LOMARMI-428870 format. One line per field, with one value per residue: residue number from 1; x, y, z of N, C-alpha, C in turn. Coordinates in steps of 0.05 Angstrom, whole numbers, plus 5000, padded with zeros to 4 digits. Atoms other than C-alpha are relative to their C-alpha. Last residue first. Example, Ala and Ser with C-alpha at 12.3 -4.5 7.8 and 13.67 -1.06 7.14 Angstrom:
BEGIN
k [2:1]
nu [4984:5018]
nv [4976:4976]
nw [4999:5000]
cau [5273:5246]
cav [4979:4910]
caw [5143:5156]
cu [4985:5018]
cv [5022:5024]
cw [5014:5000]
***
This chain:
BEGIN
k [413:412:411:410:409:408:407:406:405:404:403:402:401:400:399:398:397:396:395:394:393:392:391:390:389:388:387:386:385:384:383:382:381:380:379:378:377:376:375:374:373:372:371:370:369:368:367:366:365:364:363:362:361:360:359:358:357:356:355:354:353:352:351:350:349:348:347:346:345:344:343:342:341:340:339:338:337:336:335:334:333:332:331:330:329:328:327:326:325:324:323:322:321:320:319:318:317:316:315:314:313:312:311:310:309:308:307:306:305:304:303:302:301:300:299:298:297:296:295:294:293:292:291:290:289:288:287:286:285:284:283:282:281:280:279:278:277:276:275:274:273:272:271:270:269:268:267:266:265:264:263:262:261:260:259:258:257:256:255:254:253:252:251:250:249:248:247:246:245:244:243:242:241:240:239:238:237:236:235:234:233:232:231:230:229:228:227:226:225:224:223:222:221:220:219:218:217:216:215:214:213:212:211:210:209:208:207:206:205:204:203:202:201:200:199:198:197:196:195:194:193:192:191:190:189:188:187:186:185:184:183:182:181:180:179:178:177:176:175:174:173:172:171:170:169:168:167:166:165:164:163:162:161:160:159:158:157:156:155:154:153:152:151:150:149:148:147:146:145:144:143:142:141:140:139:138:137:136:135:134:133:132:131:130:129:128:127:126:125:124:123:122:121:120:119:118:117:116:115:114:113:112:111:110:109:108:107:106:105:104:103:102:101:100:99:98:97:96:95:94:93:92:91:90:89:88:87:86:85:84:83:82:81:80:79:78:77:76:75:74:73:72:71:70:69:68:67:66:65:64:63:62:61:60:59:58:57:56:55:54:53:52:51:50:49:48:47:46:45:44:43:42:41:40:39:38:37:36:35:34:33:32:31:30:29:28:27:26:25:24:23:22:21:20:19:18:17:16:15:14:13:12:11:10:9:8:7:6:5:4:3:2:1]
nu [4981:4989:5020:5005:4976:5003:5026:5006:5029:5011:5029:5002:4977:4999:5021:4992:4977:5011:5015:4983:4986:5020:5009:4979:5003:5024:4995:4983:5017:5015:4980:4996:5022:4997:4981:5016:5010:5022:5025:4994:4978:5011:5016:4981:4987:5019:5004:4976:4997:5020:4991:4974:4999:5018:4988:4981:5011:5003:4974:4992:5018:4992:4975:5007:5012:4978:4986:5016:4983:4998:4973:4992:5015:4989:4975:5004:5009:4977:4982:5010:4993:4971:4993:5007:4986:4975:5003:5017:4983:4982:5016:5005:4975:4999:5018:4985:4980:5013:5011:4978:4992:5020:4998:5018:4990:5018:5017:4983:4989:5019:5004:4977:5003:5021:4988:4982:5017:5010:4978:4993:5021:4996:4976:5006:5017:4986:4983:4972:4990:5018:5006:4976:4999:5019:4987:4982:5015:5013:4981:5004:5027:5012:4985:5009:5028:5001:4987:5018:5020:4987:4991:5024:5007:4979:5005:5024:4994:4997:5025:5004:5027:5004:4980:4993:5024:5015:4983:5003:5027:5002:4982:5008:5026:4995:4987:5019:5021:4987:4993:5025:5006:4977:5000:5020:4997:4977:5008:5018:4986:4987:5021:5009:5028:5004:4987:5017:5024:4991:4998:5026:5001:4981:4973:4984:4973:4980:4989:4973:5001:5012:4980:4982:5014:4984:5013:5020:4985:4987:5021:5011:4980:4998:5025:4999:4982:5012:5024:4991:4987:5022:5014:4984:5002:5026:5001:4990:4972:4986:5013:5009:4976:4987:5016:5000:4974:4997:5018:4992:4976:5007:5015:4980:4984:5017:5004:4975:4997:5019:4990:4977:5010:5012:4978:4990:5020:5000:4975:5007:5020:4991:5003:5021:5026:4998:4997:5026:5019:4994:5010:5029:5009:4995:5016:5029:5006:4994:5021:5025:4996:5000:5028:5014:4989:5013:5027:4998:4994:5025:5017:4989:5005:4986:4991:4980:4975:5005:5008:4976:4989:5018:4993:4975:5007:5014:4979:4984:5017:5002:4976:5001:5021:4988:4979:5013:5008:5028:5007:4985:5008:5028:5002:4990:5018:5025:4996:4995:5024:5009:4978:4990:5018:5000:4976:5002:5024:4995:4981:5015:5023:4991:4999:5028:5012:4987:5011:4992:4985:4988:4971:4990:5000:4980:4974:5000:4995:4972:4987:5013:4995:4973:4998:5010:4985:4974:5004:5005:4976:4979:5009:5000:4972:4992:5011:4983:4974:5004:5001:4973:4984:5010:4991:4971:4992:4998:5025:5003:5004:5023:5024:5010:5000:5021:5027:5017:5013:5029:5007:5013:4982:4995:5012:4987:4996]
nv [5022:5009:5016:5024:5017:5026:5012:5001:4999:5027:5005:5028:5006:4982:5007:5025:4995:4987:5019:5021:4989:4995:5026:5010:4986:5010:5027:4998:4991:5024:5016:4986:5007:5028:5001:4994:5025:5012:4986:4972:4988:4992:4976:4979:4991:4985:4974:4985:4991:4980:4973:4995:5012:4985:4974:5001:4987:4971:4987:4998:4981:4973:4996:4990:4973:4981:4997:4984:4997:5026:5010:4999:5021:5025:5002:5001:5027:5018:4992:5013:5028:5003:4995:5023:5025:5006:4996:5021:5024:4995:5004:5029:5011:4994:5019:5025:4996:4998:5026:5017:4991:5010:5029:5014:5001:5011:4979:4979:5010:4995:4971:4989:5006:4981:4974:5000:4998:4972:4982:5004:4987:4971:4994:5002:4978:4975:4998:5002:4976:4987:5020:5003:4977:5005:5020:4985:4983:5018:5012:4992:5000:5027:5016:4991:5008:5029:5005:4989:5020:5020:4986:4997:5026:5007:4985:5010:5024:5025:5016:5010:4991:4972:4982:5006:5001:4975:4980:5005:4993:4975:4999:5020:4992:4976:5009:5015:4982:4980:5014:5002:4974:4992:5013:4991:4971:4995:5006:4979:4975:5001:5002:4972:4995:4987:4974:4980:4996:4985:4972:4986:4983:4978:5008:4984:5000:4987:5016:4989:4974:5003:5009:4979:4982:4996:4992:5021:5024:4996:4999:5027:5017:4991:5008:5029:5005:4990:5016:5027:4998:4995:5025:5017:4992:5006:5027:5001:4997:5025:5021:4990:4994:5025:5012:4983:5001:5025:5000:4980:5008:5020:4986:4984:5017:5008:4977:4994:5021:4993:4978:5010:5017:4983:4990:5022:5006:4979:5001:5002:4981:4972:4993:4981:5013:5022:4988:4987:5021:5008:4979:5001:5022:4995:4979:5006:5023:4992:4982:5015:5018:4983:4992:5024:5004:4980:5009:5022:4989:4988:5022:5013:4984:4974:4995:4979:5009:5012:4978:4988:5018:4998:4976:5004:5016:4983:4983:5016:5005:4974:4996:5019:4991:4979:5013:5014:4981:5000:5026:5023:5004:5007:5028:5015:4996:5015:5029:5006:4997:5024:5014:4984:5001:5028:5005:4988:5009:5028:5001:4994:5019:5025:4996:4997:5026:5013:4991:4973:4995:4974:5002:5024:4996:4980:5014:5018:4985:4991:5012:4991:4972:4996:5010:4979:4975:5003:5005:4974:4984:5010:4996:4971:4992:5009:4980:4976:5007:4999:4972:4989:5010:4987:4973:5001:5004:4974:4991:5006:5028:5010:4985:5010:4979:4980:5008:5003:5026:5000:5028:5012:4999:4972:4980:4974:4985]
nw [4995:5025:5014:4985:4998:5013:4995:4972:5000:5002:4995:5009:5017:5023:5019:5013:5018:5023:5016:5011:5024:5021:5010:5017:5026:5012:5010:5023:5023:5008:5015:5026:5017:5007:5022:5024:5012:4984:5004:5008:4983:4975:5005:5007:4975:4984:5013:4997:4972:4993:5001:4987:4973:4982:4994:4978:4976:5006:4998:4972:4987:5008:4986:4973:5002:5004:4974:4982:4976:4986:5003:5028:5013:4992:5014:5029:5006:5000:5022:5024:4998:5002:5028:5016:4994:5013:5028:5010:5003:5023:5024:5003:5010:5028:5014:5002:5021:5026:5007:5007:5027:5019:5005:4982:4973:4980:4988:4986:4975:4978:4997:4986:4972:4990:4998:4977:4976:4998:4993:4972:4984:5001:4985:4972:4991:4997:4976:5005:5011:5020:5021:5016:5018:5022:5018:5017:5019:5019:5019:5028:5010:5000:5019:5026:5004:5006:5026:5021:5008:5017:5024:5018:5011:5019:5025:5012:5016:4984:4998:4973:4991:5007:4988:4972:4983:5002:4985:4971:4991:4985:4978:4979:4988:4983:4975:4982:4989:4982:4976:4984:4988:4983:4974:4980:4997:4983:4972:4992:4997:4974:4980:4996:5005:5026:4999:4986:5016:5023:4993:5002:4976:4997:5006:5019:4990:5016:5022:5001:5013:5027:5019:5008:5018:5024:5025:5008:5006:5026:5022:5003:5013:5028:5014:5004:5022:5025:5007:5008:5026:5020:5003:5017:5028:5012:5012:5027:5005:4997:4984:4975:4985:4991:4979:4976:4987:4986:4977:4980:4987:4980:4978:4986:4982:4979:4982:4987:4979:4979:4983:4985:4979:4980:4984:4983:4980:4980:4984:4972:4994:5006:5028:5008:5002:5019:5027:5006:5008:5028:5017:4998:5017:5029:5010:5000:5017:5028:5008:5004:5023:5023:5005:5011:5027:5016:5005:5019:5026:5010:5009:5024:5024:4999:4973:4999:4988:4974:4981:4990:4980:4977:4985:4986:4977:4981:4988:4981:4976:4985:4984:4977:4981:4983:4983:4979:4979:4992:4989:5012:5028:5001:4994:5022:5023:4995:5003:5028:5016:5013:5012:5022:5023:5009:5015:5027:5014:5007:5023:5025:5001:5013:5028:5008:5004:5022:5025:5006:5024:4993:5004:4988:4971:4994:5001:4976:4976:4998:4977:4975:4998:4990:4973:4982:5003:4988:4972:4988:5001:4981:4972:4995:4997:4973:4982:5002:4987:4971:4991:5003:4977:4976:5001:4999:4972:4985:4990:4971:4995:5014:4991:4974:4980:5004:4992:5023:5002:4993:5001:4978:4977:4991:5017:4996:5024]
cau [8001:7965:7917:7970:7997:7928:7916:7988:8010:8083:8118:8194:8209:8140:8130:8197:8180:8111:8142:8195:8148:8103:8162:8193:8127:8131:8203:8186:8127:8174:8219:8158:8140:8209:8203:8140:8184:8225:8294:8368:8363:8295:8325:8379:8327:8285:8345:8362:8291:8286:8352:8341:8268:8266:8327:8294:8233:8268:8291:8220:8199:8260:8242:8171:8196:8241:8181:8141:8195:8160:8174:8101:8081:8136:8113:8042:8063:8104:8044:7997:8040:8037:7962:7950:7991:7971:7898:7907:7966:7921:7869:7921:7943:7870:7868:7929:7890:7829:7868:7908:7844:7818:7882:7883:7945:7938:7973:8032:7986:7946:8006:8022:7952:7958:8023:7990:7933:7984:8021:7957:7935:8002:7996:7924:7940:8000:7963:7905:7832:7794:7844:7869:7797:7792:7854:7820:7761:7804:7850:7796:7785:7856:7888:7834:7848:7923:7921:7871:7912:7970:7925:7890:7957:7980:7913:7921:7994:7970:7982:8041:8036:8111:8126:8068:8034:8096:8136:8079:8077:8153:8167:8106:8121:8194:8175:8124:8170:8231:8188:8158:8227:8249:8180:8167:8230:8227:8156:8178:8238:8196:8150:8208:8236:8311:8322:8270:8308:8373:8338:8315:8386:8382:8320:8256:8213:8138:8094:8072:7997:7997:8046:7996:7942:7990:7963:7993:8055:8012:7965:8023:8058:7995:7984:8057:8053:7991:8017:8087:8057:8010:8069:8108:8053:8050:8124:8133:8090:8021:7972:8009:8047:7982:7945:8000:8010:7936:7929:7991:7975:7903:7926:7978:7926:7879:7935:7955:7883:7875:7939:7916:7849:7884:7926:7862:7831:7893:7901:7829:7831:7897:7878:7905:7945:8014:8001:7975:8037:8082:8048:8060:8132:8148:8114:8142:8214:8218:8184:8229:8293:8270:8252:8322:8351:8305:8329:8401:8384:8351:8412:8458:8415:8412:8376:8335:8301:8228:8248:8284:8219:8189:8250:8240:8168:8191:8242:8188:8142:8199:8214:8142:8143:8209:8176:8113:8155:8188:8260:8282:8230:8238:8314:8314:8269:8307:8374:8345:8313:8371:8411:8349:8315:8375:8383:8311:8309:8380:8366:8305:8338:8403:8369:8350:8421:8451:8400:8425:8387:8366:8355:8285:8271:8291:8250:8189:8203:8211:8143:8101:8149:8146:8071:8070:8115:8085:8014:8035:8066:8008:7953:7990:8004:7929:7914:7961:7925:7858:7884:7905:7839:7800:7841:7829:7756:7744:7759:7824:7820:7810:7855:7908:7918:7926:7991:8052:8088:8128:8203:8212:8262:8208:8184:8215:8170]
cav [6996:7055:7072:7096:7145:7171:7233:7258:7241:7258:7323:7329:7404:7426:7365:7377:7450:7433:7383:7432:7491:7451:7425:7495:7520:7468:7484:7558:7543:7503:7565:7607:7556:7563:7639:7632:7598:7660:7680:7662:7597:7580:7579:7530:7487:7485:7465:7409:7384:7384:7349:7277:7263:7312:7281:7212:7226:7212:7145:7122:7137:7102:7040:7047:7043:6984:6947:6960:6935:6906:6969:6987:6964:7007:7067:7059:7042:7106:7146:7107:7128:7201:7198:7165:7219:7285:7295:7263:7309:7369:7339:7332:7404:7425:7388:7428:7492:7470:7445:7510:7551:7509:7518:7594:7627:7624:7672:7628:7569:7606:7611:7538:7517:7554:7516:7450:7466:7480:7415:7374:7405:7387:7314:7312:7340:7293:7229:7231:7254:7190:7145:7206:7220:7149:7162:7225:7184:7129:7180:7224:7199:7179:7245:7283:7241:7247:7323:7330:7283:7332:7388:7341:7320:7392:7409:7353:7371:7440:7502:7548:7587:7583:7519:7472:7497:7520:7460:7413:7448:7445:7373:7364:7429:7413:7343:7371:7424:7379:7322:7371:7390:7317:7296:7346:7339:7264:7259:7294:7249:7186:7203:7226:7155:7150:7137:7082:7042:7050:7030:6964:6938:6881:6838:6853:6797:6803:6751:6774:6764:6689:6698:6740:6686:6635:6636:6596:6639:6702:6679:6659:6725:6765:6725:6733:6808:6814:6769:6799:6869:6853:6823:6886:6929:6887:6887:6962:6972:6943:7000:7062:7024:6993:7060:7096:7038:7032:7106:7109:7044:7064:7128:7089:7037:7090:7120:7053:7034:7100:7087:7019:7049:7104:7051:7016:7080:7103:7036:7030:7047:7014:6950:6936:6873:6902:6969:6931:6887:6948:6974:6909:6907:6977:6970:6902:6914:6983:6960:6900:6940:6995:6943:6914:6984:6995:6930:6952:7018:6982:6937:6997:7038:6984:6919:6899:6831:6847:6896:6837:6800:6861:6863:6790:6805:6860:6813:6761:6813:6835:6763:6753:6816:6795:6731:6767:6816:6762:6741:6796:6850:6843:6842:6909:6941:6910:6935:7005:7009:6979:7040:7082:7030:7022:7098:7112:7063:7078:7153:7147:7111:7149:7215:7188:7163:7232:7264:7219:7157:7144:7072:7068:7141:7133:7069:7109:7165:7114:7081:7126:7116:7042:7039:7083:7037:6972:6992:7021:6955:6913:6955:6958:6883:6870:6913:6868:6805:6837:6852:6779:6754:6798:6774:6702:6714:6745:6677:6673:6670:6741:6777:6722:6738:6673:6638:6657:6684:6746:6757:6830:6867:6884:6812:6749:6687]
caw [0302:0272:0328:0377:0326:0308:0351:0359:0289:0296:0282:0288:0290:0315:0359:0393:0405:0434:0481:0505:0512:0558:0598:0603:0630:0685:0701:0707:0752:0798:0800:0818:0872:0903:0900:0943:0994:1007:0981:0987:1027:0996:0927:0950:0984:0921:0879:0928:0933:0856:0843:0863:0849:0791:0759:0769:0726:0659:0688:0700:0629:0601:0642:0616:0545:0562:0591:0527:0480:0419:0378:0367:0437:0467:0427:0451:0522:0526:0504:0550:0610:0589:0576:0643:0678:0646:0663:0731:0743:0731:0778:0832:0821:0828:0894:0916:0899:0938:0998:0999:0998:1056:1096:1088:1058:0983:0935:0914:0899:0846:0800:0814:0795:0728:0715:0731:0683:0628:0641:0642:0576:0545:0567:0544:0475:0469:0483:0433:0434:0445:0481:0519:0541:0568:0610:0636:0661:0693:0724:0754:0825:0843:0824:0861:0923:0919:0914:0971:1015:1017:1041:1090:1120:1128:1160:1211:1223:1245:1202:1217:1151:1135:1173:1163:1099:1062:1086:1065:0996:0991:0970:0927:0890:0878:0855:0806:0775:0768:0739:0689:0664:0652:0628:0573:0531:0544:0517:0452:0446:0458:0399:0356:0364:0357:0432:0430:0378:0417:0481:0450:0438:0389:0377:0413:0443:0435:0469:0538:0531:0544:0602:0641:0641:0669:0740:0798:0806:0800:0855:0901:0890:0907:0970:0991:0979:1023:1078:1080:1080:1138:1177:1163:1191:1255:1272:1281:1343:1360:1370:1347:1293:1269:1265:1228:1181:1166:1148:1105:1070:1055:1021:0980:0962:0934:0894:0864:0849:0812:0774:0748:0728:0690:0655:0634:0608:0571:0537:0514:0440:0424:0460:0529:0543:0529:0564:0625:0619:0619:0682:0718:0692:0718:0786:0803:0782:0813:0878:0885:0874:0922:0975:0970:0980:1040:1070:1062:1096:1154:1163:1164:1212:1265:1285:1224:1230:1218:1163:1129:1122:1088:1042:1022:1004:0958:0926:0914:0883:0837:0819:0799:0756:0725:0700:0676:0637:0597:0580:0532:0546:0621:0615:0579:0631:0689:0661:0652:0721:0759:0780:0792:0835:0880:0884:0904:0963:0985:0982:1027:1086:1071:1088:1156:1162:1152:1197:1253:1273:1345:1321:1350:1334:1261:1256:1279:1229:1173:1187:1142:1083:1098:1092:1030:0990:1015:0999:0932:0912:0936:0903:0836:0841:0853:0791:0752:0776:0759:0689:0678:0706:0657:0598:0616:0632:0563:0530:0493:0417:0394:0445:0436:0362:0325:0337:0296:0358:0346:0346:0330:0285:0234:0230:0256:0261]
cu [4988:5018:5012:4979:4993:5023:4999:4973:4990:4969:4994:4971:4999:5022:5000:4979:5008:5022:4989:4985:5017:5013:4980:4992:5021:4995:4976:5007:5017:4982:4986:5020:5002:4978:5004:5018:4983:4988:4978:4974:5005:5021:4990:4985:5019:5012:4981:4998:5024:5001:4980:5006:5025:5000:4983:5014:5020:4988:4998:5026:5007:4983:5011:5025:4993:4990:5023:5014:4985:5016:5004:5027:5008:4987:5014:5025:4995:4992:5024:5018:4991:5008:5030:5007:4992:5009:5024:4995:4984:5018:5017:4984:4998:5026:5000:4983:5016:5021:4988:4991:5024:5007:4980:5002:4981:5012:4982:4984:5015:5011:4981:4999:5023:4996:4980:5013:5017:4983:4990:5022:5006:4979:5005:5024:4994:4982:5011:5016:5031:5014:4984:4997:5026:5001:4983:5016:5019:4985:4987:5017:4997:4972:4987:5014:4990:4972:4997:5011:4982:4980:5014:5008:4976:4993:5021:4994:4975:5007:5006:4975:4994:4973:4994:5018:5008:4977:4986:5017:4996:4972:4994:5018:4992:4975:5008:5014:4982:4979:5013:5006:4976:4994:5023:5006:4980:5004:5023:4991:4982:5015:5012:4978:4993:4971:4996:5012:4983:4977:5010:5003:4975:4995:5018:5027:5017:5027:5024:5016:5028:4999:4989:5019:5018:4986:5020:4988:4982:5017:5013:4980:4989:5020:5001:4975:5002:5017:4988:4976:5009:5012:4977:4988:5016:4997:4974:4997:5007:5031:5018:4989:4992:5024:5014:4984:5001:5026:5003:4982:5009:5025:4993:4987:5020:5015:4982:4997:5026:5002:4981:5011:5022:4988:4990:5024:5010:4981:5000:5024:4991:4980:5006:5000:4979:4972:5000:5001:4972:4981:5005:4988:4970:4989:5004:4983:4970:4993:5004:4978:4973:5003:4999:4971:4987:5010:4984:4972:5003:5004:4973:4981:5010:4995:5016:5007:5021:5026:4993:4994:5024:5009:4983:5008:5025:4993:4987:5021:5015:4983:4999:5025:4999:4980:5013:5020:4987:4994:4970:4990:5013:4990:4970:4996:5009:4981:4975:5007:5005:4977:4991:5022:5011:4982:5001:5024:5000:4977:5005:5018:4985:4977:5007:4999:4971:4987:5012:4987:5007:5017:5015:5030:5011:5002:5023:5027:5002:5005:5029:5015:4988:5008:5028:5002:4991:5016:5027:4996:4996:5025:5022:4992:5002:5029:5007:4990:5019:5025:4996:5000:5028:5017:4993:5012:5030:5010:5003:4973:4996:4994:4975:4973:4986:5000:4981:4972:4982:4989:4972:4997:4988:5017:5006:4989:5013]
cv [4974:4975:4986:4982:4974:4981:4971:4987:4996:5003:4970:4991:4971:4992:5018:4991:4974:5005:5012:4980:4978:5010:5003:4972:4990:5012:4989:4973:5002:5007:4974:4985:5013:4991:4971:4999:5004:4976:4988:5016:5029:5014:5011:5027:5022:5010:5017:5028:5017:5009:5021:5030:5008:4989:5017:5027:5003:5015:5030:5016:5004:5021:5028:5004:5011:5029:5020:5005:5018:5002:4973:4988:4999:4977:4974:4995:4997:4971:4982:5007:4985:4970:4997:5004:4976:4971:4991:5003:4976:4976:5004:4994:4970:4990:5005:4978:4974:5002:5001:4971:4983:5009:4990:4970:4985:4998:4990:5021:5022:4992:5006:5031:5011:4995:5021:5027:5000:5003:5028:5018:4997:5014:5030:5005:4998:5023:5028:5005:5000:5023:5013:4979:4999:5024:4994:4981:5014:5016:4982:4985:5003:5000:4972:4984:5008:4991:4971:4996:5010:4980:4980:5014:5002:4973:4993:5014:4989:4976:4974:4984:4990:5010:5030:5021:4998:5000:5027:5020:4994:5009:5024:5001:4981:5008:5023:4992:4986:5018:5019:4986:4998:5027:5008:4989:5011:5030:5006:4996:5022:5026:5001:5001:5029:5008:5015:5028:5022:5007:5017:5030:5018:5015:5025:4989:5017:4999:5013:4985:5012:5027:4998:4992:5023:5019:5002:5006:4978:4976:5002:4999:4972:4983:5007:4989:4970:4994:5009:4983:4973:5000:5002:4972:4983:5010:4996:4973:4994:5003:4977:4979:5011:5005:4975:4988:5017:4998:4974:4999:5019:4991:4980:5015:5016:4982:4993:5023:5005:4980:5007:5022:4989:4985:5019:5009:4979:4994:5021:5002:5000:5021:5029:5004:5019:4988:4979:5012:5011:4979:4993:5020:4997:4977:5004:5021:4994:4978:5008:5018:4986:4984:5017:5006:4976:4998:5019:4990:4979:5012:5011:4979:4986:5015:5026:5007:5023:4995:4989:5022:5012:4981:5003:5025:4994:4985:5019:5017:4984:4997:5026:5003:4982:5011:5020:4986:4986:5018:4998:4973:4976:4995:4991:4970:4983:5003:4983:4970:4993:5003:4975:4984:5014:4997:4971:4992:5010:4988:4971:4998:5005:4980:4975:5006:5002:4973:4987:5010:5030:5010:5026:4998:4975:5004:5019:4984:4983:5017:5011:4990:5011:5029:5006:4992:5020:5026:4998:4998:5027:5017:4992:5006:5030:5008:4992:5022:5024:4993:5002:5029:5011:4992:5015:5028:5000:4996:5026:5010:4993:4971:4989:5014:4991:5019:5022:4992:5000:4973:4997:4970:4987:5001:5027:5020:5027]
cw [4989:5003:4976:4987:5014:5004:4990:5006:5028:5001:4998:5006:4990:4981:4976:4979:4985:4979:4975:4983:4987:4975:4978:4988:4981:4973:4985:4987:4975:4976:4990:4983:4973:4981:4991:4975:4976:4986:5018:4996:4993:5018:5026:4996:4995:5026:5017:4988:5005:5029:5010:5003:5015:5028:5018:5005:5022:5024:4995:5003:5029:5014:4993:5017:5027:4998:4997:5027:5020:5025:5013:4995:4970:4986:5007:4984:4970:4993:4999:4976:4974:5001:4996:4971:4983:5002:4985:4970:4989:4994:4975:4976:4996:4987:4970:4987:4997:4978:4972:4992:4990:4972:4979:4993:5020:5028:5022:5014:5015:5027:5022:5004:5016:5030:5011:5004:5025:5025:5003:5009:5030:5017:5002:5017:5030:5008:5004:5026:4995:4986:4977:4978:4982:4980:4976:4982:4981:4979:4980:4980:4970:4986:4997:4978:4973:4994:4992:4972:4977:4989:4981:4974:4981:4987:4979:4973:4987:4982:5015:5003:5028:5011:4994:5013:5030:5020:5000:5016:5030:5007:5018:5024:5022:5014:5018:5026:5020:5012:5021:5026:5018:5014:5018:5028:5021:5005:5019:5029:5010:5005:5028:5021:5007:4994:4973:4999:5012:4981:4977:5006:4999:5025:5002:4995:4980:5013:4986:4979:4997:4985:4972:4978:4990:4980:4977:4973:4989:4992:4973:4977:4995:4984:4971:4986:4994:4976:4974:4991:4990:4972:4980:4996:4981:4971:4984:4987:4971:4995:5007:5019:5028:5017:5012:5023:5025:5015:5017:5025:5021:5016:5022:5024:5016:5020:5023:5020:5016:5023:5022:5019:5018:5023:5021:5017:5020:5023:5022:5018:5029:5009:4996:4970:4988:4995:4978:4972:4996:4990:4971:4981:5001:4983:4970:4986:4998:4980:4970:4990:4994:4974:4974:4993:4986:4971:4982:4993:4978:4972:4989:4990:4974:4973:5002:5029:5003:5015:5027:5020:5013:5022:5024:5017:5017:5026:5020:5014:5021:5024:5015:5017:5025:5020:5018:5019:5023:5023:5009:5010:4988:4972:4999:5005:4976:4976:5004:4996:4971:4981:4984:4985:4976:4976:4989:4983:4971:4984:4992:4976:4974:4997:4984:4970:4992:4994:4976:4975:4996:4976:5009:4998:5014:5030:5007:5001:5025:5025:5003:5024:5027:5002:5011:5029:5021:5000:5015:5030:5014:5000:5019:5029:5005:5005:5029:5019:5000:5015:5030:5010:4999:5024:5026:5001:5003:5028:5016:5009:5030:5006:4986:5006:5026:5023:4993:5007:4975:4996:5011:4996:5025:5025:5011:4980:5007]
***
């Protein structure tokens, strides 16, 4: 049946006919994908220095190892989002896992900088497809009053897996070399792929198919416009901060690598611990209030960051930044899922969300480096503060001129 531009199954609502175990198994499968993707991502990030030493890579190639990963995902994020909504998110999810596993096999066979860069690009495609469609399916499966909580759980598992990946990769490389971590990744991703190929629980929840060009519908949404005004500026502020906190701690203050690692870990840990709780708050109080609150808290943390010089104070402040992001992140993801669910294009909505973050990934380190060249590192954090405040002002301005029901929008579908 076609209704409101969507092709929707005429079957009775899946959530009322399927036994709870089917829904639970679908969510567990998606959480496994979250764990697998983050494990692979953080493991390879940890191994890049070792591959660089093996190949005696120049700074140009070391930069290319990261750029290839990010660029491949960026170029394909919109086509993958549109394709996921047209032919099925579960289908693209399985292909994404298969592509990631292929990249881990390629890492076993790399022999120079070029082959490693190609493998990183393949990994970037697999990661983008898997992460985006898994998150979209969580948003599809979740009810309106639990979407933030379930997305928060998804993110917590991702953060936990990233921390595990970094620790395991470092230990395995030290004990057994570069082959062992890739064998672990092949095994984990292969197991996840086999389970998803066998199960059809995900396919039962992936029913809506948008007609026409989904991105045009999303671009006209005041809901998406408000989130875009926030996310572009906020991404610049966050990525600049994450890039230069380790530099501030390690180079400016001269702290040991152990302290630098603990400072970085404090942010990830706080983010992991609170996402499920803060996601539940966004289900109760609305998406935009939580996104705005997260932005304000992050700005306050940046103000405090510029005055800290002891490692323990930096850990505390960076942990507060992680908590601020935990307040914002599940609400932000649920906001895009809400609008995607309403328009029948959840994957496309998450593709837009990913694309809005890419300016921060690409430009923030360059802007921060330029500021550092003419001033000191505290000025970098002040610029990051400016971007964060611009994000808060941007979302409030959009809501003022094109108001939406921030508390009830996700309940009216």
